[in-house]
N, C-alpha and C positions, 0 to 999 in steps of 0.2 A: 205222581202218586206217592203217598207216604204210607208205609205199613210197618208193623213190628211183630216180633215173635219172641216170647220168653223161651230161652233154652234151658233155664234152671231157675228155681225160685225157692227160697227157704234157707234155713240155717246151714244146710249142707252145701250151699252154693247158689249164687245169683248171676245171671247173664241174660241180657236182652239184646236181640239183634234188631236193628233199625235199618230200613232200606227206603231210599227215595229214587224215583225214576221219572225223569221229565221228558223221556222220549229221545233225548240226546246223550244223556249219561246216567249211569246208575251208581249210587253211593251206598255203601254198607258200613255201618258203624256198630261196634259192640259197646253197650253200656254195661260196665262191670264184666269181669271174667273170673268169677269166683269158683272155677273148676280147675282140675288138673289139665295139663296140656293134652293128654290122650282123650279124656272124655269130651273136652271142648272140640278137638279135631273131629271126633266121631259124630258129634251132634251137628257140626257144620257140614260134614260129609253127607249126612242124611238129607241135607237140603241141596246137595250138589255143589257145595262150596268148600274151598280150602282156606287156610289161614291167610294166604296171599291175596284172597279176594276181599279182605277187610281193608277199608280205607283208613281206619283208625279205631282206637279204643278210648273210651272215657271211663275213668275210675272215680266213683263217687266218694269213697273213703277207704282207709287202709285195713279194715277188718278182713280177715282171711276169706270169709265167704263172699267177698266182693273183689278182693285183690287177686287171689288165686295165682294164675300163671302170668300175670302182667309183665314181670321182668323178662320172662322167656319170650313172650310175644314181641316185646320191644327190642331186646338185645340179640336174641338168637334168630328171630324171624323178621325183623325189620318193620314191624307194624307200628306206625306212629301212635304215641300215647299222650293223652291230655289229662290233666288233673290239677288239683290245687297244690300250692307250695307245701302246705302241711302234710297232705297225703304223699307228696313226692319224697318226703324225708324217709318214708318207709321203703322206698325203692333204691336208696343209696347203697352202693357197694364199693369196694376198694378200687375197682377198675375205672380209673378216672377218664379213660378214653372211650368208655362205652357210651351208647346212646342215652340221651336224657329225655325225660318227659317234657312236654310243652305245658307251661304253667298258665292257668287261668284263675280268675278271681270272681267272686260273686258280683253280679251286675255288669260283667264285661262279656259282651257277645262275641262268639267266635264261630267260624264255619269250617266244616269238613265236607269238601265236595259240594253237593247240592243241598246239604242240610245245615241249617243255622241253629246254634245252641245258645240258650240263655240260662246260665247257671245261677243258682240262688242258694243262700246259706240256710241251713236247717239246724235245729237243736238236737244233736246226737253226740254220744260220748266218743268222739274221734277228734283228730287234730284240726282239721279244717274241712268238714263234710260239705258237699254240694249236691244238690239235686237239679233236675233239668226241665226246661221247657224246650221242645224240639220242633222245628217247623221247616217245611219245604217252600214256604212263602204263601201257600194256600191253606194248608191244614196244619194243626199243631197237636202234639202229644205232650202230656205232663207225666213226668216220672217222679213219684213221691214215695220212697221207701226209706226205712231206717231213720226215724225221728221220734222223739218222745212226746211232742205235742205240736199242734198246728198253730203257727203264729199268723198275725195279720199280714206280715210280709210274704209268707208262703202263699196265702190265699191270693194276694195281689199278683204274685208271680205266675200263678196258674189260672187266673181269671180268663174265661172264654176259650179254654182248650177244647178241642173236638174229641179227644180221647185221653184216658187217664189210667195209668198203672199205679194203683194205690195200695199201700201197705195196710193190711188188717192182720196184725201179728198174733194177738192173743185175746182170749176171753178173760176178763179180769177175775171172775170167780174160779175158773179152772187154774189160772196162774196161782191164785191164793191157796187153793187146796192141793196144788201139785207138789211134786217131790224135789223141786229146785231148792237149793239152800237159800236161806233168807236174803243173803247179800245179792244173789242173782235175781231173786224175785224183785228186790228193790230196784236193781238196775234195769231190768226189762220193763217194769211198770212205772219207772220214774220219768221225770220230765225230759231226760236226755236218752231214753231207752227206745222203746218201740210203741207204735200205735196199737191201742186196743180196738176191738171191733166197734165199740161205742164211739170212740174217737174218730175212727175211719168213717163211720156213718155220718157223724157230724160234719166232717170235712167234705164228704160227698154232697151233703145237703147244701153247704155253703157254696160249693163250686158248681152245682147243677144249673143247667140252662138248656134251652131247646136244641142247641147244636152239639151238646155233649152226647155223642151217639155210641161210644164204645168205652166201657169201664171194666177193668180187670182187677180183681182183688189179688194182692201179691204178698209174698213173704209170710205165709201162714206158718205158725209154729206147729210142728208135729205133736208136741207134748202138751201144749197149753191152748189148743184151739181145735175146732171141729169145722169142716167145710160147711155143714148144714147150718151152723150158727152164723157164719159169715154170710151165707146166702140169704138167710132170713133178714139180717140187718140191711144188706144192700138192696134186697127186693123191696123192703118197706120204703126205702128212699126213692128207688128208681120206678116204683109203681109197676113192677113186673112179677112174674112167678119166680119163686126161689130157684127153680131148675134152669131159669134163663140167665142167672148170674154167672159171669165168667170168672174162673179162678186160674191163676198162674200156678200150675201144678209143679211138683218137685222136679219132674223131668221135662217140663216145658209145655207149650201150648201150640196151637196152629197159628198160621199167619192171620193177622187181623188188620184190616184197613183202618186208617185214621179218618 
């Protein structure tokens, strides 16, 4: 069985806990850890888990709301960390003898315990950002946050997933009217920034199929979006009531099966 839970989502921090259990072994992997060590420890403890229960951490890119306490997890607590070479450069410190991340590249499959990961490249303003397709061999989850536009390669990488954690960062009109400085508006709304609600809905339309049973909207901007706007967009695509649309809230969500 494959399931996931968002521990945090948004510009203040992002972390998603993924768990697979085949009856013989249980694997727990954290996708991003954009929180401080104390809040991350507290949110894991609320699930009856400790840092030592993590089999690994995957960091999608080096921005602080995704990188968070990755260095401490790897070097002080011995949690193995996987990421791209570009992202790993942000983890470099003078202590040459310290633990190092395990490097992966787009298109190269790797496994952590009972979970197989298929990383793919995305257009985002980071050194070497990767997003993920995750599977236990029976079911698959697509993680698609932090990208400025959806490419054909991204759609190919996520074709046929059974669950999807999908960025719906901002409403374009709210962003345009908001109080962000112009350079930040251009960055957020640009081709290497973040997905708008309309872009997310278009991606969901392209990825929709009968076996896609769980969709969660993620990385909503507190200042440039509204939950009801996201729900309206996603409900129109999913053919459900707006109140049925799942959101990855700032402080997390419940466990969801894939």
